[in-house]
PyMOL commands that place a pseudoatom at each C-alpha (Angstrom):
pseudoatom trace, name=CA, resn=MET, resi=1, chain=A, elem=C, hetatm=0, pos=[11.043, 50.839, -24.661]
pseudoatom trace, name=CA, resn=ALA, resi=2, chain=A, elem=C, hetatm=0, pos=[9.255, 47.479, -24.555]
pseudoatom trace, name=CA, resn=ASP, resi=3, chain=A, elem=C, hetatm=0, pos=[12.476, 45.811, -23.370]
pseudoatom trace, name=CA, resn=ALA, resi=4, chain=A, elem=C, hetatm=0, pos=[12.876, 48.373, -20.576]
pseudoatom trace, name=CA, resn=LEU, resi=5, chain=A, elem=C, hetatm=0, pos=[9.291, 47.802, -19.481]
pseudoatom trace, name=CA, resn=ALA, resi=6, chain=A, elem=C, hetatm=0, pos=[9.749, 44.033, -19.653]
pseudoatom trace, name=CA, resn=GLU, resi=7, chain=A, elem=C, hetatm=0, pos=[12.896, 44.261, -17.549]
pseudoatom trace, name=CA, resn=GLN, resi=8, chain=A, elem=C, hetatm=0, pos=[11.141, 46.382, -14.909]
pseudoatom trace, name=CA, resn=THR, resi=9, chain=A, elem=C, hetatm=0, pos=[8.201, 43.981, -14.704]
pseudoatom trace, name=CA, resn=GLY, resi=10, chain=A, elem=C, hetatm=0, pos=[10.326, 40.853, -14.624]
pseudoatom trace, name=CA, resn=GLN, resi=11, chain=A, elem=C, hetatm=0, pos=[9.125, 39.702, -18.026]
pseudoatom trace, name=CA, resn=LEU, resi=12, chain=A, elem=C, hetatm=0, pos=[12.449, 40.018, -19.863]
pseudoatom trace, name=CA, resn=GLY, resi=13, chain=A, elem=C, hetatm=0, pos=[12.946, 37.143, -22.241]
pseudoatom trace, name=CA, resn=VAL, resi=14, chain=A, elem=C, hetatm=0, pos=[9.240, 36.350, -22.478]
pseudoatom trace, name=CA, resn=PRO, resi=15, chain=A, elem=C, hetatm=0, pos=[7.816, 37.271, -25.872]
pseudoatom trace, name=CA, resn=ALA, resi=16, chain=A, elem=C, hetatm=0, pos=[5.050, 39.871, -25.577]
pseudoatom trace, name=CA, resn=GLU, resi=17, chain=A, elem=C, hetatm=0, pos=[2.508, 37.561, -27.213]
pseudoatom trace, name=CA, resn=LYS, resi=18, chain=A, elem=C, hetatm=0, pos=[3.143, 34.919, -24.497]
pseudoatom trace, name=CA, resn=GLN, resi=19, chain=A, elem=C, hetatm=0, pos=[2.768, 37.266, -21.532]
pseudoatom trace, name=CA, resn=ASP, resi=20, chain=A, elem=C, hetatm=0, pos=[-0.463, 36.723, -19.634]
pseudoatom trace, name=CA, resn=PRO, resi=21, chain=A, elem=C, hetatm=0, pos=[-1.938, 40.105, -18.661]
pseudoatom trace, name=CA, resn=PHE, resi=22, chain=A, elem=C, hetatm=0, pos=[-3.906, 38.483, -15.824]
pseudoatom trace, name=CA, resn=ARG, resi=23, chain=A, elem=C, hetatm=0, pos=[-0.748, 37.020, -14.260]
pseudoatom trace, name=CA, resn=THR, resi=24, chain=A, elem=C, hetatm=0, pos=[1.067, 40.297, -14.798]
pseudoatom trace, name=CA, resn=ARG, resi=25, chain=A, elem=C, hetatm=0, pos=[-1.674, 42.243, -12.980]
pseudoatom trace, name=CA, resn=LEU, resi=26, chain=A, elem=C, hetatm=0, pos=[-1.707, 39.765, -10.098]
pseudoatom trace, name=CA, resn=ASP, resi=27, chain=A, elem=C, hetatm=0, pos=[2.084, 39.933, -9.844]
pseudoatom trace, name=CA, resn=ALA, resi=28, chain=A, elem=C, hetatm=0, pos=[1.962, 43.737, -9.707]
pseudoatom trace, name=CA, resn=LYS, resi=29, chain=A, elem=C, hetatm=0, pos=[-0.600, 43.580, -6.885]
pseudoatom trace, name=CA, resn=ILE, resi=30, chain=A, elem=C, hetatm=0, pos=[1.559, 41.100, -4.968]
pseudoatom trace, name=CA, resn=GLU, resi=31, chain=A, elem=C, hetatm=0, pos=[4.575, 43.346, -5.430]
pseudoatom trace, name=CA, resn=GLY, resi=32, chain=A, elem=C, hetatm=0, pos=[2.532, 46.268, -4.095]
pseudoatom trace, name=CA, resn=VAL, resi=33, chain=A, elem=C, hetatm=0, pos=[1.738, 44.305, -0.945]
pseudoatom trace, name=CA, resn=GLU, resi=34, chain=A, elem=C, hetatm=0, pos=[5.392, 43.329, -0.496]
pseudoatom trace, name=CA, resn=LEU, resi=35, chain=A, elem=C, hetatm=0, pos=[6.541, 46.928, -0.895]
pseudoatom trace, name=CA, resn=SER, resi=36, chain=A, elem=C, hetatm=0, pos=[3.909, 48.125, 1.581]
pseudoatom trace, name=CA, resn=LEU, resi=37, chain=A, elem=C, hetatm=0, pos=[4.993, 45.496, 4.094]
pseudoatom trace, name=CA, resn=ARG, resi=38, chain=A, elem=C, hetatm=0, pos=[8.618, 46.617, 3.759]
pseudoatom trace, name=CA, resn=ARG, resi=39, chain=A, elem=C, hetatm=0, pos=[7.635, 50.248, 4.298]
pseudoatom trace, name=CA, resn=LEU, resi=40, chain=A, elem=C, hetatm=0, pos=[5.590, 49.280, 7.354]
pseudoatom trace, name=CA, resn=ILE, resi=41, chain=A, elem=C, hetatm=0, pos=[8.488, 47.306, 8.813]
pseudoatom trace, name=CA, resn=ALA, resi=42, chain=A, elem=C, hetatm=0, pos=[10.913, 50.158, 8.160]
pseudoatom trace, name=CA, resn=ASP, resi=43, chain=A, elem=C, hetatm=0, pos=[8.543, 52.502, 9.957]
pseudoatom trace, name=CA, resn=ARG, resi=44, chain=A, elem=C, hetatm=0, pos=[7.789, 50.247, 12.940]
pseudoatom trace, name=CA, resn=VAL, resi=45, chain=A, elem=C, hetatm=0, pos=[11.297, 48.858, 13.469]
pseudoatom trace, name=CA, resn=ASP, resi=46, chain=A, elem=C, hetatm=0, pos=[12.798, 52.336, 13.065]
pseudoatom trace, name=CA, resn=GLY, resi=47, chain=A, elem=C, hetatm=0, pos=[16.311, 51.039, 12.509]
pseudoatom trace, name=CA, resn=GLU, resi=48, chain=A, elem=C, hetatm=0, pos=[16.385, 48.837, 15.644]
pseudoatom trace, name=CA, resn=ARG, resi=49, chain=A, elem=C, hetatm=0, pos=[17.943, 45.854, 13.867]
pseudoatom trace, name=CA, resn=ALA, resi=50, chain=A, elem=C, hetatm=0, pos=[18.662, 44.094, 17.145]
pseudoatom trace, name=CA, resn=LEU, resi=51, chain=A, elem=C, hetatm=0, pos=[14.917, 43.430, 17.430]
pseudoatom trace, name=CA, resn=LEU, resi=52, chain=A, elem=C, hetatm=0, pos=[14.891, 41.383, 14.222]
pseudoatom trace, name=CA, resn=PRO, resi=53, chain=A, elem=C, hetatm=0, pos=[14.926, 37.598, 14.565]
pseudoatom trace, name=CA, resn=ALA, resi=54, chain=A, elem=C, hetatm=0, pos=[18.531, 36.328, 14.434]
pseudoatom trace, name=CA, resn=HIS, resi=55, chain=A, elem=C, hetatm=0, pos=[17.840, 33.824, 11.632]
pseudoatom trace, name=CA, resn=VAL, resi=56, chain=A, elem=C, hetatm=0, pos=[16.378, 36.603, 9.466]
pseudoatom trace, name=CA, resn=GLN, resi=57, chain=A, elem=C, hetatm=0, pos=[19.311, 38.910, 10.161]
pseudoatom trace, name=CA, resn=GLN, resi=58, chain=A, elem=C, hetatm=0, pos=[21.751, 36.170, 9.191]
pseudoatom trace, name=CA, resn=ARG, resi=59, chain=A, elem=C, hetatm=0, pos=[20.059, 35.202, 5.906]
pseudoatom trace, name=CA, resn=VAL, resi=60, chain=A, elem=C, hetatm=0, pos=[19.543, 38.800, 4.848]
pseudoatom trace, name=CA, resn=GLN, resi=61, chain=A, elem=C, hetatm=0, pos=[23.126, 39.714, 5.709]
pseudoatom trace, name=CA, resn=GLU, resi=62, chain=A, elem=C, hetatm=0, pos=[24.367, 36.835, 3.535]
pseudoatom trace, name=CA, resn=ARG, resi=63, chain=A, elem=C, hetatm=0, pos=[22.298, 38.129, 0.605]
pseudoatom trace, name=CA, resn=VAL, resi=64, chain=A, elem=C, hetatm=0, pos=[23.451, 41.709, 1.155]
pseudoatom trace, name=CA, resn=VAL, resi=65, chain=A, elem=C, hetatm=0, pos=[27.115, 40.676, 1.253]
pseudoatom trace, name=CA, resn=ALA, resi=66, chain=A, elem=C, hetatm=0, pos=[26.665, 38.645, -1.948]
pseudoatom trace, name=CA, resn=ALA, resi=67, chain=A, elem=C, hetatm=0, pos=[24.931, 41.586, -3.634]
pseudoatom trace, name=CA, resn=ALA, resi=68, chain=A, elem=C, hetatm=0, pos=[27.625, 44.029, -2.502]
pseudoatom trace, name=CA, resn=ARG, resi=69, chain=A, elem=C, hetatm=0, pos=[30.269, 41.871, -4.193]
pseudoatom trace, name=CA, resn=LYS, resi=70, chain=A, elem=C, hetatm=0, pos=[28.438, 42.165, -7.512]
pseudoatom trace, name=CA, resn=LEU, resi=71, chain=A, elem=C, hetatm=0, pos=[27.641, 45.871, -7.366]
pseudoatom trace, name=CA, resn=PRO, resi=72, chain=A, elem=C, hetatm=0, pos=[29.900, 48.906, -7.792]
pseudoatom trace, name=CA, resn=GLU, resi=73, chain=A, elem=C, hetatm=0, pos=[31.939, 49.916, -4.767]
pseudoatom trace, name=CA, resn=ASP, resi=74, chain=A, elem=C, hetatm=0, pos=[29.747, 52.883, -3.872]
pseudoatom trace, name=CA, resn=SER, resi=75, chain=A, elem=C, hetatm=0, pos=[26.787, 50.501, -3.438]
pseudoatom trace, name=CA, resn=GLU, resi=76, chain=A, elem=C, hetatm=0, pos=[28.186, 49.088, -0.209]
pseudoatom trace, name=CA, resn=ARG, resi=77, chain=A, elem=C, hetatm=0, pos=[27.322, 52.251, 1.703]
pseudoatom trace, name=CA, resn=ARG, resi=78, chain=A, elem=C, hetatm=0, pos=[23.767, 52.249, 0.324]
pseudoatom trace, name=CA, resn=LEU, resi=79, chain=A, elem=C, hetatm=0, pos=[23.342, 48.583, 1.269]
pseudoatom trace, name=CA, resn=ALA, resi=80, chain=A, elem=C, hetatm=0, pos=[24.299, 49.362, 4.860]
pseudoatom trace, name=CA, resn=ALA, resi=81, chain=A, elem=C, hetatm=0, pos=[21.030, 51.279, 5.291]
pseudoatom trace, name=CA, resn=PHE, resi=82, chain=A, elem=C, hetatm=0, pos=[18.165, 49.300, 6.817]
pseudoatom trace, name=CA, resn=ASP, resi=83, chain=A, elem=C, hetatm=0, pos=[15.721, 50.430, 4.109]
pseudoatom trace, name=CA, resn=ALA, resi=84, chain=A, elem=C, hetatm=0, pos=[18.050, 49.094, 1.413]
pseudoatom trace, name=CA, resn=GLN, resi=85, chain=A, elem=C, hetatm=0, pos=[18.503, 45.802, 3.257]
pseudoatom trace, name=CA, resn=LEU, resi=86, chain=A, elem=C, hetatm=0, pos=[14.732, 45.356, 3.439]
pseudoatom trace, name=CA, resn=GLU, resi=87, chain=A, elem=C, hetatm=0, pos=[14.859, 44.774, -0.331]
pseudoatom trace, name=CA, resn=TYR, resi=88, chain=A, elem=C, hetatm=0, pos=[16.615, 41.476, 0.446]
pseudoatom trace, name=CA, resn=PHE, resi=89, chain=A, elem=C, hetatm=0, pos=[13.930, 40.113, 2.799]
pseudoatom trace, name=CA, resn=ASP, resi=90, chain=A, elem=C, hetatm=0, pos=[11.771, 37.429, 1.223]
pseudoatom trace, name=CA, resn=LEU, resi=91, chain=A, elem=C, hetatm=0, pos=[8.046, 37.231, 1.892]
pseudoatom trace, name=CA, resn=ARG, resi=92, chain=A, elem=C, hetatm=0, pos=[8.350, 34.693, 4.709]
pseudoatom trace, name=CA, resn=GLU, resi=93, chain=A, elem=C, hetatm=0, pos=[11.110, 36.728, 6.365]
pseudoatom trace, name=CA, resn=LEU, resi=94, chain=A, elem=C, hetatm=0, pos=[8.800, 39.745, 6.347]
pseudoatom trace, name=CA, resn=GLN, resi=95, chain=A, elem=C, hetatm=0, pos=[6.255, 37.530, 8.098]
pseudoatom trace, name=CA, resn=ASP, resi=96, chain=A, elem=C, hetatm=0, pos=[8.858, 36.343, 10.626]
pseudoatom trace, name=CA, resn=VAL, resi=97, chain=A, elem=C, hetatm=0, pos=[9.774, 39.927, 11.483]
pseudoatom trace, name=CA, resn=ILE, resi=98, chain=A, elem=C, hetatm=0, pos=[6.171, 41.024, 11.938]
pseudoatom trace, name=CA, resn=THR, resi=99, chain=A, elem=C, hetatm=0, pos=[5.231, 38.015, 14.080]
pseudoatom trace, name=CA, resn=SER, resi=100, chain=A, elem=C, hetatm=0, pos=[8.414, 37.889, 16.154]
pseudoatom trace, name=CA, resn=LYS, resi=101, chain=A, elem=C, hetatm=0, pos=[7.864, 38.054, 19.887]
pseudoatom trace, name=CA, resn=SER, resi=102, chain=A, elem=C, hetatm=0, pos=[9.811, 41.284, 20.296]
pseudoatom trace, name=CA, resn=LEU, resi=103, chain=A, elem=C, hetatm=0, pos=[8.111, 43.120, 17.422]
pseudoatom trace, name=CA, resn=TRP, resi=104, chain=A, elem=C, hetatm=0, pos=[4.537, 41.764, 17.377]
pseudoatom trace, name=CA, resn=PRO, resi=105, chain=A, elem=C, hetatm=0, pos=[3.275, 44.493, 19.775]
pseudoatom trace, name=CA, resn=ARG, resi=106, chain=A, elem=C, hetatm=0, pos=[4.269, 47.068, 17.146]
pseudoatom trace, name=CA, resn=PHE, resi=107, chain=A, elem=C, hetatm=0, pos=[2.302, 45.269, 14.421]
pseudoatom trace, name=CA, resn=GLU, resi=108, chain=A, elem=C, hetatm=0, pos=[-0.652, 43.867, 16.360]
pseudoatom trace, name=CA, resn=PRO, resi=109, chain=A, elem=C, hetatm=0, pos=[-2.746, 47.056, 16.006]
pseudoatom trace, name=CA, resn=THR, resi=110, chain=A, elem=C, hetatm=0, pos=[-2.453, 46.719, 12.225]
pseudoatom trace, name=CA, resn=PHE, resi=111, chain=A, elem=C, hetatm=0, pos=[-2.938, 42.967, 11.771]
pseudoatom trace, name=CA, resn=ARG, resi=112, chain=A, elem=C, hetatm=0, pos=[-4.876, 42.063, 14.962]
pseudoatom trace, name=CA, resn=THR, resi=113, chain=A, elem=C, hetatm=0, pos=[-4.102, 38.320, 15.142]
pseudoatom trace, name=CA, resn=LYS, resi=114, chain=A, elem=C, hetatm=0, pos=[-1.067, 36.260, 14.224]
pseudoatom trace, name=CA, resn=GLU, resi=115, chain=A, elem=C, hetatm=0, pos=[-3.288, 33.378, 13.138]
pseudoatom trace, name=CA, resn=THR, resi=116, chain=A, elem=C, hetatm=0, pos=[-5.165, 35.349, 10.485]
pseudoatom trace, name=CA, resn=LEU, resi=117, chain=A, elem=C, hetatm=0, pos=[-1.935, 36.977, 9.374]
pseudoatom trace, name=CA, resn=ALA, resi=118, chain=A, elem=C, hetatm=0, pos=[-0.301, 33.550, 8.944]
pseudoatom trace, name=CA, resn=VAL, resi=119, chain=A, elem=C, hetatm=0, pos=[-3.208, 32.302, 6.816]
pseudoatom trace, name=CA, resn=ARG, resi=120, chain=A, elem=C, hetatm=0, pos=[-3.062, 35.383, 4.579]
pseudoatom trace, name=CA, resn=PHE, resi=121, chain=A, elem=C, hetatm=0, pos=[0.715, 35.154, 4.206]
pseudoatom trace, name=CA, resn=GLY, resi=122, chain=A, elem=C, hetatm=0, pos=[0.306, 31.505, 3.189]
pseudoatom trace, name=CA, resn=GLN, resi=123, chain=A, elem=C, hetatm=0, pos=[-2.284, 32.373, 0.558]
pseudoatom trace, name=CA, resn=LEU, resi=124, chain=A, elem=C, hetatm=0, pos=[-0.200, 35.242, -0.775]
pseudoatom trace, name=CA, resn=ALA, resi=125, chain=A, elem=C, hetatm=0, pos=[2.966, 33.127, -0.854]
pseudoatom trace, name=CA, resn=GLU, resi=126, chain=A, elem=C, hetatm=0, pos=[1.265, 30.322, -2.767]
pseudoatom trace, name=CA, resn=LEU, resi=127, chain=A, elem=C, hetatm=0, pos=[0.019, 32.698, -5.460]
pseudoatom trace, name=CA, resn=ARG, resi=128, chain=A, elem=C, hetatm=0, pos=[3.296, 34.615, -5.586]
pseudoatom trace, name=CA, resn=ASN, resi=129, chain=A, elem=C, hetatm=0, pos=[5.380, 31.473, -5.997]
pseudoatom trace, name=CA, resn=ALA, resi=130, chain=A, elem=C, hetatm=0, pos=[3.116, 30.066, -8.694]
pseudoatom trace, name=CA, resn=ILE, resi=131, chain=A, elem=C, hetatm=0, pos=[3.375, 33.297, -10.681]
pseudoatom trace, name=CA, resn=ARG, resi=132, chain=A, elem=C, hetatm=0, pos=[7.068, 33.986, -10.160]
pseudoatom trace, name=CA, resn=HIS, resi=133, chain=A, elem=C, hetatm=0, pos=[8.069, 30.390, -10.922]
pseudoatom trace, name=CA, resn=SER, resi=134, chain=A, elem=C, hetatm=0, pos=[5.770, 30.025, -13.933]
pseudoatom trace, name=CA, resn=ARG, resi=135, chain=A, elem=C, hetatm=0, pos=[3.684, 27.296, -12.351]
pseudoatom trace, name=CA, resn=THR, resi=136, chain=A, elem=C, hetatm=0, pos=[0.116, 26.423, -13.172]
pseudoatom trace, name=CA, resn=LEU, resi=137, chain=A, elem=C, hetatm=0, pos=[-2.357, 28.621, -11.336]
pseudoatom trace, name=CA, resn=THR, resi=138, chain=A, elem=C, hetatm=0, pos=[-5.293, 26.798, -9.832]
pseudoatom trace, name=CA, resn=ASP, resi=139, chain=A, elem=C, hetatm=0, pos=[-8.626, 28.532, -9.305]
pseudoatom trace, name=CA, resn=VAL, resi=140, chain=A, elem=C, hetatm=0, pos=[-8.293, 28.023, -5.550]
pseudoatom trace, name=CA, resn=ALA, resi=141, chain=A, elem=C, hetatm=0, pos=[-4.785, 29.551, -5.451]
pseudoatom trace, name=CA, resn=ILE, resi=142, chain=A, elem=C, hetatm=0, pos=[-6.018, 32.516, -7.480]
pseudoatom trace, name=CA, resn=LYS, resi=143, chain=A, elem=C, hetatm=0, pos=[-9.084, 33.152, -5.301]
pseudoatom trace, name=CA, resn=ASP, resi=144, chain=A, elem=C, hetatm=0, pos=[-7.180, 32.626, -2.041]
pseudoatom trace, name=CA, resn=GLY, resi=145, chain=A, elem=C, hetatm=0, pos=[-4.362, 34.857, -3.279]
pseudoatom trace, name=CA, resn=GLU, resi=146, chain=A, elem=C, hetatm=0, pos=[-6.762, 37.574, -4.388]
pseudoatom trace, name=CA, resn=ALA, resi=147, chain=A, elem=C, hetatm=0, pos=[-8.472, 37.398, -0.976]
pseudoatom trace, name=CA, resn=ALA, resi=148, chain=A, elem=C, hetatm=0, pos=[-5.077, 37.776, 0.697]
pseudoatom trace, name=CA, resn=ILE, resi=149, chain=A, elem=C, hetatm=0, pos=[-4.219, 40.764, -1.494]
pseudoatom trace, name=CA, resn=LEU, resi=150, chain=A, elem=C, hetatm=0, pos=[-7.538, 42.429, -0.617]
pseudoatom trace, name=CA, resn=TRP, resi=151, chain=A, elem=C, hetatm=0, pos=[-6.993, 41.686, 3.077]
pseudoatom trace, name=CA, resn=PHE, resi=152, chain=A, elem=C, hetatm=0, pos=[-3.462, 43.088, 3.103]
pseudoatom trace, name=CA, resn=ASP, resi=153, chain=A, elem=C, hetatm=0, pos=[-4.557, 46.151, 1.134]
pseudoatom trace, name=CA, resn=SER, resi=154, chain=A, elem=C, hetatm=0, pos=[-7.315, 46.739, 3.680]
pseudoatom trace, name=CA, resn=MET, resi=155, chain=A, elem=C, hetatm=0, pos=[-5.078, 46.217, 6.702]
pseudoatom trace, name=CA, resn=LEU, resi=156, chain=A, elem=C, hetatm=0, pos=[-2.284, 48.331, 5.258]
pseudoatom trace, name=CA, resn=GLY, resi=157, chain=A, elem=C, hetatm=0, pos=[-4.668, 51.092, 4.237]
pseudoatom trace, name=CA, resn=ARG, resi=158, chain=A, elem=C, hetatm=0, pos=[-3.898, 50.733, 0.551]
pseudoatom trace, name=CA, resn=GLU, resi=159, chain=A, elem=C, hetatm=0, pos=[-6.415, 51.423, -2.152]
pseudoatom trace, name=CA, resn=GLU, resi=160, chain=A, elem=C, hetatm=0, pos=[-7.315, 48.684, -4.609]
pseudoatom trace, name=CA, resn=ARG, resi=161, chain=A, elem=C, hetatm=0, pos=[-5.234, 48.984, -7.768]
for i in range(1, 161): cmd.bond("trace and resi %d" % i, "trace and resi %d" % (i + 1))
show_as sticks, trace
zoom trace
């Protein structure tokens, strides 16, 4: 059971005594923001893939094709769905979609300004990358990242977890 939990939380291969509960909690909060952003994009784009920035479409399609080669044959149909493809967008690609010229009017009521959104994405990305790549966490990165998580939770209407 511990192995299954470790696999689901991305901690597989890390002995339980070496896992940092603080980092694990922060990572879970970051993942919650990412999942909320994907749901918001799915809702606001409503399957209109042509509105997505071309560079994002290309990179995501490359990842989806690579994933489809590794998965069972019946997975290809699932991966054709926009919601499934959103799983292959990285954090900065989510930002690019939201701030793209063609889609910003759909997201502006939620995020208000591109400038503030860019700052918060930067803070979130710095914390996320430090955690996911097992880098040293600085106090500033932690505080900025926590502020970004709170901001996104507020803007996305999520409750603090």
